[in-house]
Jmol script that loads the backbone (N, CA, C; Angstrom):
load data "model"
ATOM      1  N   MET A   1     -33.246 -14.590 -48.470  1.00  0.00           N
ATOM      2  CA  MET A   1     -32.656 -14.247 -47.613  1.00  0.00           C
ATOM      3  C   MET A   1     -32.157 -15.144 -48.253  1.00  0.00           C
ATOM      4  N   ARG A   2     -32.341 -16.326 -47.462  1.00  0.00           N
ATOM      5  CA  ARG A   2     -31.321 -17.448 -47.633  1.00  0.00           C
ATOM      6  C   ARG A   2     -31.472 -17.637 -49.441  1.00  0.00           C
ATOM      7  N   VAL A   3     -32.884 -17.858 -49.551  1.00  0.00           N
ATOM      8  CA  VAL A   3     -32.351 -18.020 -50.942  1.00  0.00           C
ATOM      9  C   VAL A   3     -32.133 -17.727 -52.372  1.00  0.00           C
ATOM     10  N   ARG A   4     -31.572 -16.277 -51.645  1.00  0.00           N
ATOM     11  CA  ARG A   4     -30.668 -15.161 -52.650  1.00  0.00           C
ATOM     12  C   ARG A   4     -29.379 -14.846 -51.961  1.00  0.00           C
ATOM     13  N   GLY A   5     -29.288 -15.990 -51.085  1.00  0.00           N
ATOM     14  CA  GLY A   5     -27.993 -15.479 -50.122  1.00  0.00           C
ATOM     15  C   GLY A   5     -27.495 -14.006 -49.797  1.00  0.00           C
ATOM     16  N   ASP A   6     -27.835 -13.650 -49.347  1.00  0.00           N
ATOM     17  CA  ASP A   6     -28.239 -12.574 -49.629  1.00  0.00           C
ATOM     18  C   ASP A   6     -27.866 -12.100 -47.832  1.00  0.00           C
ATOM     19  N   PRO A   7     -26.995 -12.131 -46.704  1.00  0.00           N
ATOM     20  CA  PRO A   7     -27.606 -11.506 -45.218  1.00  0.00           C
ATOM     21  C   PRO A   7     -28.214 -10.233 -45.067  1.00  0.00           C
ATOM     22  N   ASP A   8     -27.902  -9.387 -46.311  1.00  0.00           N
ATOM     23  CA  ASP A   8     -28.277  -7.766 -46.820  1.00  0.00           C
ATOM     24  C   ASP A   8     -29.650  -7.538 -46.863  1.00  0.00           C
ATOM     25  N   ALA A   9     -30.280  -9.121 -46.707  1.00  0.00           N
ATOM     26  CA  ALA A   9     -31.974  -8.622 -47.078  1.00  0.00           C
ATOM     27  C   ALA A   9     -32.880  -8.538 -46.133  1.00  0.00           C
ATOM     28  N   ILE A  10     -33.846  -7.379 -46.009  1.00  0.00           N
ATOM     29  CA  ILE A  10     -34.919  -7.284 -45.412  1.00  0.00           C
ATOM     30  C   ILE A  10     -35.684  -7.513 -45.669  1.00  0.00           C
ATOM     31  N   PRO A  11     -36.550  -7.914 -45.711  1.00  0.00           N
ATOM     32  CA  PRO A  11     -38.436  -8.107 -45.845  1.00  0.00           C
ATOM     33  C   PRO A  11     -38.929  -6.684 -45.353  1.00  0.00           C
ATOM     34  N   LEU A  12     -38.823  -5.220 -45.597  1.00  0.00           N
ATOM     35  CA  LEU A  12     -39.567  -4.331 -44.707  1.00  0.00           C
ATOM     36  C   LEU A  12     -41.290  -4.243 -44.248  1.00  0.00           C
ATOM     37  N   GLY A  13     -42.122  -4.461 -44.809  1.00  0.00           N
ATOM     38  CA  GLY A  13     -43.381  -4.881 -45.223  1.00  0.00           C
ATOM     39  C   GLY A  13     -43.872  -5.970 -44.722  1.00  0.00           C
ATOM     40  N   ASP A  14     -42.469  -7.382 -43.929  1.00  0.00           N
ATOM     41  CA  ASP A  14     -43.554  -8.327 -43.100  1.00  0.00           C
ATOM     42  C   ASP A  14     -44.172  -8.244 -42.175  1.00  0.00           C
ATOM     43  N   LEU A  15     -45.459  -8.504 -41.597  1.00  0.00           N
ATOM     44  CA  LEU A  15     -46.013  -8.380 -40.985  1.00  0.00           C
ATOM     45  C   LEU A  15     -45.826  -9.343 -40.513  1.00  0.00           C
ATOM     46  N   GLY A  16     -44.994 -10.035 -39.582  1.00  0.00           N
ATOM     47  CA  GLY A  16     -43.736 -10.739 -38.232  1.00  0.00           C
ATOM     48  C   GLY A  16     -43.253  -9.572 -38.241  1.00  0.00           C
ATOM     49  N   LEU A  17     -42.143  -9.116 -38.814  1.00  0.00           N
ATOM     50  CA  LEU A  17     -41.254  -8.392 -38.529  1.00  0.00           C
ATOM     51  C   LEU A  17     -41.921  -7.278 -37.599  1.00  0.00           C
ATOM     52  N   ARG A  18     -43.475  -6.715 -38.690  1.00  0.00           N
ATOM     53  CA  ARG A  18     -43.220  -5.361 -37.958  1.00  0.00           C
ATOM     54  C   ARG A  18     -44.425  -5.658 -36.067  1.00  0.00           C
ATOM     55  N   ARG A  19     -44.699  -6.669 -36.398  1.00  0.00           N
ATOM     56  CA  ARG A  19     -44.784  -7.357 -34.489  1.00  0.00           C
ATOM     57  C   ARG A  19     -44.524  -7.448 -33.718  1.00  0.00           C
ATOM     58  N   ALA A  20     -43.012  -7.947 -34.267  1.00  0.00           N
ATOM     59  CA  ALA A  20     -42.042  -8.107 -32.989  1.00  0.00           C
ATOM     60  C   ALA A  20     -41.640  -7.090 -33.541  1.00  0.00           C
ATOM     61  N   MET A  21     -41.567  -6.041 -34.068  1.00  0.00           N
ATOM     62  CA  MET A  21     -40.825  -4.867 -33.810  1.00  0.00           C
ATOM     63  C   MET A  21     -41.888  -3.889 -32.688  1.00  0.00           C
ATOM     64  N   GLU A  22     -43.474  -4.281 -32.549  1.00  0.00           N
ATOM     65  CA  GLU A  22     -44.653  -3.734 -31.959  1.00  0.00           C
ATOM     66  C   GLU A  22     -44.460  -4.193 -30.281  1.00  0.00           C
ATOM     67  N   ARG A  23     -44.038  -5.035 -30.413  1.00  0.00           N
ATOM     68  CA  ARG A  23     -43.125  -6.630 -29.278  1.00  0.00           C
ATOM     69  C   ARG A  23     -42.636  -6.024 -28.249  1.00  0.00           C
ATOM     70  N   LEU A  24     -41.716  -5.538 -28.801  1.00  0.00           N
ATOM     71  CA  LEU A  24     -40.673  -4.443 -27.951  1.00  0.00           C
ATOM     72  C   LEU A  24     -40.455  -3.485 -27.923  1.00  0.00           C
ATOM     73  N   GLY A  25     -41.716  -2.860 -27.406  1.00  0.00           N
ATOM     74  CA  GLY A  25     -41.641  -1.456 -27.685  1.00  0.00           C
ATOM     75  C   GLY A  25     -40.884  -0.680 -28.636  1.00  0.00           C
ATOM     76  N   GLU A  26     -41.143  -0.912 -30.047  1.00  0.00           N
ATOM     77  CA  GLU A  26     -40.077  -0.365 -31.138  1.00  0.00           C
ATOM     78  C   GLU A  26     -41.629  -0.033 -32.084  1.00  0.00           C
ATOM     79  N   PRO A  27     -41.055   1.712 -33.718  1.00  0.00           N
ATOM     80  CA  PRO A  27     -41.825   1.983 -34.478  1.00  0.00           C
ATOM     81  C   PRO A  27     -41.970   0.382 -34.984  1.00  0.00           C
ATOM     82  N   ALA A  28     -42.907   0.553 -34.559  1.00  0.00           N
ATOM     83  CA  ALA A  28     -43.111  -0.996 -36.412  1.00  0.00           C
ATOM     84  C   ALA A  28     -44.064  -0.241 -38.016  1.00  0.00           C
ATOM     85  N   ASP A  29     -43.549   0.400 -38.000  1.00  0.00           N
ATOM     86  CA  ASP A  29     -43.984   0.951 -39.706  1.00  0.00           C
ATOM     87  C   ASP A  29     -42.381   0.863 -40.360  1.00  0.00           C
ATOM     88  N   PRO A  30     -42.999   0.593 -41.649  1.00  0.00           N
ATOM     89  CA  PRO A  30     -42.351   0.251 -42.642  1.00  0.00           C
ATOM     90  C   PRO A  30     -41.055   0.927 -42.502  1.00  0.00           C
ATOM     91  N   GLY A  31     -40.789   2.477 -43.033  1.00  0.00           N
ATOM     92  CA  GLY A  31     -40.409   3.558 -41.923  1.00  0.00           C
ATOM     93  C   GLY A  31     -39.239   3.556 -41.691  1.00  0.00           C
ATOM     94  N   SER A  32     -39.737   3.457 -40.363  1.00  0.00           N
ATOM     95  CA  SER A  32     -39.333   3.661 -38.597  1.00  0.00           C
ATOM     96  C   SER A  32     -38.398   2.333 -38.797  1.00  0.00           C
ATOM     97  N   LEU A  33     -38.818   0.722 -39.192  1.00  0.00           N
ATOM     98  CA  LEU A  33     -38.132   0.274 -39.689  1.00  0.00           C
ATOM     99  C   LEU A  33     -37.023  -0.171 -40.665  1.00  0.00           C
ATOM    100  N   ALA A  34     -37.216   0.340 -41.101  1.00  0.00           N
ATOM    101  CA  ALA A  34     -36.090   0.890 -42.664  1.00  0.00           C
ATOM    102  C   ALA A  34     -34.563   1.759 -41.949  1.00  0.00           C
ATOM    103  N   ARG A  35     -35.242   3.155 -41.120  1.00  0.00           N
ATOM    104  CA  ARG A  35     -33.755   3.134 -39.902  1.00  0.00           C
ATOM    105  C   ARG A  35     -33.419   1.957 -39.617  1.00  0.00           C
ATOM    106  N   ARG A  36     -33.943   1.579 -38.444  1.00  0.00           N
ATOM    107  CA  ARG A  36     -33.240   1.278 -37.510  1.00  0.00           C
ATOM    108  C   ARG A  36     -32.897  -0.202 -38.045  1.00  0.00           C
ATOM    109  N   ALA A  37     -32.138  -0.785 -39.218  1.00  0.00           N
ATOM    110  CA  ALA A  37     -32.557  -1.514 -40.039  1.00  0.00           C
ATOM    111  C   ALA A  37     -30.761  -1.046 -40.276  1.00  0.00           C
ATOM    112  N   GLU A  38     -30.897   0.009 -40.822  1.00  0.00           N
ATOM    113  CA  GLU A  38     -29.649   0.107 -41.567  1.00  0.00           C
ATOM    114  C   GLU A  38     -28.065   0.030 -40.449  1.00  0.00           C
ATOM    115  N   LEU A  39     -28.516   0.282 -39.025  1.00  0.00           N
ATOM    116  CA  LEU A  39     -27.877   0.023 -38.007  1.00  0.00           C
ATOM    117  C   LEU A  39     -27.282  -1.660 -38.015  1.00  0.00           C
ATOM    118  N   TRP A  40     -28.344  -2.413 -38.489  1.00  0.00           N
ATOM    119  CA  TRP A  40     -27.887  -4.141 -38.793  1.00  0.00           C
ATOM    120  C   TRP A  40     -27.165  -3.745 -39.887  1.00  0.00           C
ATOM    121  N   ARG A  41     -26.665  -2.823 -40.803  1.00  0.00           N
ATOM    122  CA  ARG A  41     -26.586  -3.536 -42.109  1.00  0.00           C
ATOM    123  C   ARG A  41     -24.605  -3.611 -42.046  1.00  0.00           C
ATOM    124  N   PRO A  42     -24.620  -5.149 -42.448  1.00  0.00           N
ATOM    125  CA  PRO A  42     -24.642  -5.418 -44.045  1.00  0.00           C
ATOM    126  C   PRO A  42     -25.230  -7.018 -42.805  1.00  0.00           C
ATOM    127  N   TRP A  43     -25.601  -7.093 -41.733  1.00  0.00           N
ATOM    128  CA  TRP A  43     -25.933  -8.534 -41.412  1.00  0.00           C
ATOM    129  C   TRP A  43     -27.976  -8.831 -41.293  1.00  0.00           C
ATOM    130  N   ARG A  44     -28.850  -7.366 -42.518  1.00  0.00           N
ATOM    131  CA  ARG A  44     -30.595  -6.923 -41.480  1.00  0.00           C
ATOM    132  C   ARG A  44     -30.965  -8.733 -41.680  1.00  0.00           C
ATOM    133  N   ALA A  45     -30.209 -10.165 -42.431  1.00  0.00           N
ATOM    134  CA  ALA A  45     -30.998 -11.143 -42.377  1.00  0.00           C
ATOM    135  C   ALA A  45     -30.763 -11.435 -41.542  1.00  0.00           C
ATOM    136  N   TYR A  46     -30.232 -11.961 -40.684  1.00  0.00           N
ATOM    137  CA  TYR A  46     -30.212 -12.349 -39.473  1.00  0.00           C
ATOM    138  C   TYR A  46     -30.824 -11.505 -37.519  1.00  0.00           C
ATOM    139  N   ALA A  47     -30.436 -10.249 -38.267  1.00  0.00           N
ATOM    140  CA  ALA A  47     -31.256  -9.697 -37.289  1.00  0.00           C
ATOM    141  C   ALA A  47     -32.812  -9.881 -37.558  1.00  0.00           C
ATOM    142  N   ALA A  48     -34.195  -9.807 -39.070  1.00  0.00           N
ATOM    143  CA  ALA A  48     -34.531 -10.391 -39.230  1.00  0.00           C
ATOM    144  C   ALA A  48     -35.009 -11.442 -38.347  1.00  0.00           C
ATOM    145  N   LEU A  49     -34.107 -12.610 -39.083  1.00  0.00           N
ATOM    146  CA  LEU A  49     -34.691 -13.910 -38.450  1.00  0.00           C
ATOM    147  C   LEU A  49     -34.637 -13.706 -36.766  1.00  0.00           C
ATOM    148  N   HIS A  50     -33.735 -12.613 -35.519  1.00  0.00           N
ATOM    149  CA  HIS A  50     -33.993 -12.808 -34.039  1.00  0.00           C
ATOM    150  C   HIS A  50     -34.780 -12.211 -34.388  1.00  0.00           C
ATOM    151  N   LEU A  51     -35.775 -11.157 -34.543  1.00  0.00           N
ATOM    152  CA  LEU A  51     -36.715 -11.189 -34.706  1.00  0.00           C
ATOM    153  C   LEU A  51     -37.706 -12.174 -34.990  1.00  0.00           C
ATOM    154  N   TRP A  52     -37.946 -12.826 -35.535  1.00  0.00           N
ATOM    155  CA  TRP A  52     -39.708 -13.748 -35.699  1.00  0.00           C
ATOM    156  C   TRP A  52     -38.639 -14.213 -34.719  1.00  0.00           C
ATOM    157  N   ASN A  53     -37.724 -14.863 -34.650  1.00  0.00           N
ATOM    158  CA  ASN A  53     -37.846 -15.822 -32.670  1.00  0.00           C
ATOM    159  C   ASN A  53     -38.835 -15.101 -31.922  1.00  0.00           C
ATOM    160  N   THR A  54     -38.914 -13.951 -31.351  1.00  0.00           N
ATOM    161  CA  THR A  54     -38.961 -12.952 -30.537  1.00  0.00           C
ATOM    162  C   THR A  54     -40.670 -13.829 -30.358  1.00  0.00           C
ATOM    163  N   LEU A  55     -41.271 -14.179 -31.562  1.00  0.00           N
ATOM    164  CA  LEU A  55     -42.914 -13.952 -31.929  1.00  0.00           C
ATOM    165  C   LEU A  55     -43.064 -15.523 -31.701  1.00  0.00           C
ATOM    166  N   ALA A  56     -41.813 -16.447 -31.297  1.00  0.00           N
ATOM    167  CA  ALA A  56     -42.682 -17.530 -30.139  1.00  0.00           C
ATOM    168  C   ALA A  56     -42.451 -17.253 -29.151  1.00  0.00           C
ATOM    169  N   ALA A  57     -42.441 -16.532 -28.138  1.00  0.00           N
ATOM    170  CA  ALA A  57     -42.307 -15.908 -27.296  1.00  0.00           C
ATOM    171  C   ALA A  57     -43.494 -15.536 -26.738  1.00  0.00           C
ATOM    172  N   PRO A  58     -43.853 -15.937 -25.091  1.00  0.00           N
ATOM    173  CA  PRO A  58     -45.188 -15.265 -25.663  1.00  0.00           C
ATOM    174  C   PRO A  58     -45.146 -13.341 -24.649  1.00  0.00           C
ATOM    175  N   ALA A  59     -46.572 -13.276 -25.728  1.00  0.00           N
ATOM    176  CA  ALA A  59     -45.623 -11.935 -24.918  1.00  0.00           C
ATOM    177  C   ALA A  59     -45.571 -11.086 -23.908  1.00  0.00           C
ATOM    178  N   ALA A  60     -46.250 -11.578 -23.228  1.00  0.00           N
ATOM    179  CA  ALA A  60     -46.574 -11.140 -21.602  1.00  0.00           C
ATOM    180  C   ALA A  60     -46.614 -11.830 -20.647  1.00  0.00           C
ATOM    181  N   ALA A  61     -45.309 -11.479 -19.189  1.00  0.00           N
ATOM    182  CA  ALA A  61     -45.323 -12.863 -18.576  1.00  0.00           C
ATOM    183  C   ALA A  61     -46.324 -12.913 -17.468  1.00  0.00           C
ATOM    184  N   ASP A  62     -47.372 -11.867 -17.417  1.00  0.00           N
ATOM    185  CA  ASP A  62     -48.295 -11.899 -16.652  1.00  0.00           C
ATOM    186  C   ASP A  62     -49.501 -12.273 -17.385  1.00  0.00           C
ATOM    187  N   ALA A  63     -51.159 -12.252 -16.917  1.00  0.00           N
ATOM    188  CA  ALA A  63     -51.760 -11.599 -16.768  1.00  0.00           C
ATOM    189  C   ALA A  63     -52.246  -9.868 -17.372  1.00  0.00           C
ATOM    190  N   GLY A  64     -51.536  -9.600 -16.840  1.00  0.00           N
ATOM    191  CA  GLY A  64     -51.827  -7.654 -16.330  1.00  0.00           C
ATOM    192  C   GLY A  64     -50.396  -7.263 -17.458  1.00  0.00           C
ATOM    193  N   GLY A  65     -49.706  -8.046 -18.446  1.00  0.00           N
ATOM    194  CA  GLY A  65     -49.257  -7.500 -19.764  1.00  0.00           C
ATOM    195  C   GLY A  65     -48.374  -6.747 -20.004  1.00  0.00           C
ATOM    196  N   ALA A  66     -47.824  -7.410 -18.645  1.00  0.00           N
ATOM    197  CA  ALA A  66     -46.265  -6.641 -18.302  1.00  0.00           C
ATOM    198  C   ALA A  66     -45.532  -6.648 -19.264  1.00  0.00           C
ATOM    199  N   PRO A  67     -44.600  -6.415 -19.879  1.00  0.00           N
ATOM    200  CA  PRO A  67     -43.880  -7.038 -21.241  1.00  0.00           C
ATOM    201  C   PRO A  67     -42.851  -7.591 -20.223  1.00  0.00           C
ATOM    202  N   ARG A  68     -42.027  -8.763 -20.921  1.00  0.00           N
ATOM    203  CA  ARG A  68     -41.504 -10.425 -20.915  1.00  0.00           C
ATOM    204  C   ARG A  68     -39.783  -8.862 -20.516  1.00  0.00           C
ATOM    205  N   THR A  69     -38.823  -9.418 -19.488  1.00  0.00           N
ATOM    206  CA  THR A  69     -38.136  -8.938 -19.080  1.00  0.00           C
ATOM    207  C   THR A  69     -36.878 -10.134 -19.502  1.00  0.00           C
ATOM    208  N   ASP A  70     -37.161 -11.141 -19.971  1.00  0.00           N
ATOM    209  CA  ASP A  70     -36.526 -12.193 -19.546  1.00  0.00           C
ATOM    210  C   ASP A  70     -35.584 -12.595 -21.539  1.00  0.00           C
ATOM    211  N   LEU A  71     -36.301 -12.002 -23.055  1.00  0.00           N
ATOM    212  CA  LEU A  71     -36.166 -12.434 -23.361  1.00  0.00           C
ATOM    213  C   LEU A  71     -34.598 -11.651 -24.349  1.00  0.00           C
ATOM    214  N   LEU A  72     -34.211 -11.636 -24.917  1.00  0.00           N
ATOM    215  CA  LEU A  72     -32.778 -11.513 -25.544  1.00  0.00           C
ATOM    216  C   LEU A  72     -33.402 -10.029 -26.282  1.00  0.00           C
ATOM    217  N   ASP A  73     -33.271  -8.663 -26.150  1.00  0.00           N
ATOM    218  CA  ASP A  73     -33.392  -7.916 -27.471  1.00  0.00           C
ATOM    219  C   ASP A  73     -31.909  -7.365 -28.409  1.00  0.00           C
ATOM    220  N   PRO A  74     -33.270  -8.303 -29.525  1.00  0.00           N
ATOM    221  CA  PRO A  74     -31.774  -8.417 -30.576  1.00  0.00           C
ATOM    222  C   PRO A  74     -31.940  -7.689 -31.447  1.00  0.00           C
ATOM    223  N   LEU A  75     -32.520  -5.969 -30.772  1.00  0.00           N
ATOM    224  CA  LEU A  75     -31.852  -4.358 -31.356  1.00  0.00           C
ATOM    225  C   LEU A  75     -31.621  -4.111 -30.506  1.00  0.00           C
ATOM    226  N   GLU A  76     -30.941  -4.765 -29.320  1.00  0.00           N
ATOM    227  CA  GLU A  76     -29.885  -4.139 -28.832  1.00  0.00           C
ATOM    228  C   GLU A  76     -28.336  -4.281 -29.989  1.00  0.00           C
ATOM    229  N   THR A  77     -27.282  -3.097 -29.613  1.00  0.00           N
ATOM    230  CA  THR A  77     -25.845  -2.760 -30.634  1.00  0.00           C
ATOM    231  C   THR A  77     -25.095  -3.095 -29.476  1.00  0.00           C
ATOM    232  N   THR A  78     -24.132  -3.181 -29.971  1.00  0.00           N
ATOM    233  CA  THR A  78     -23.049  -3.205 -28.983  1.00  0.00           C
ATOM    234  C   THR A  78     -22.153  -2.022 -30.008  1.00  0.00           C
ATOM    235  N   PRO A  79     -21.811  -1.403 -29.089  1.00  0.00           N
ATOM    236  CA  PRO A  79     -20.862   0.257 -28.799  1.00  0.00           C
ATOM    237  C   PRO A  79     -19.455  -0.065 -29.547  1.00  0.00           C
TER     238      PRO A  79
END
end "model"
wireframe off; spacefill off
backbone 0.3
color backbone group
């Protein structure tokens, strides 16, 4: 992505991206990721970076596994 200088490149089969999608409650299979990524054109590489960054935060706020609400959702799109 950076090496190629292409801001629209996205590795749809990347395990990290799939795990990030799962943590956000989204379908994580490559086909679903590809359909969602169409909304991010022409900046899909930047969306991938934001998704990878979500993996750096703890998955749950408590031991009960409740989803965190303090994380920004990189999947949000503005109308």
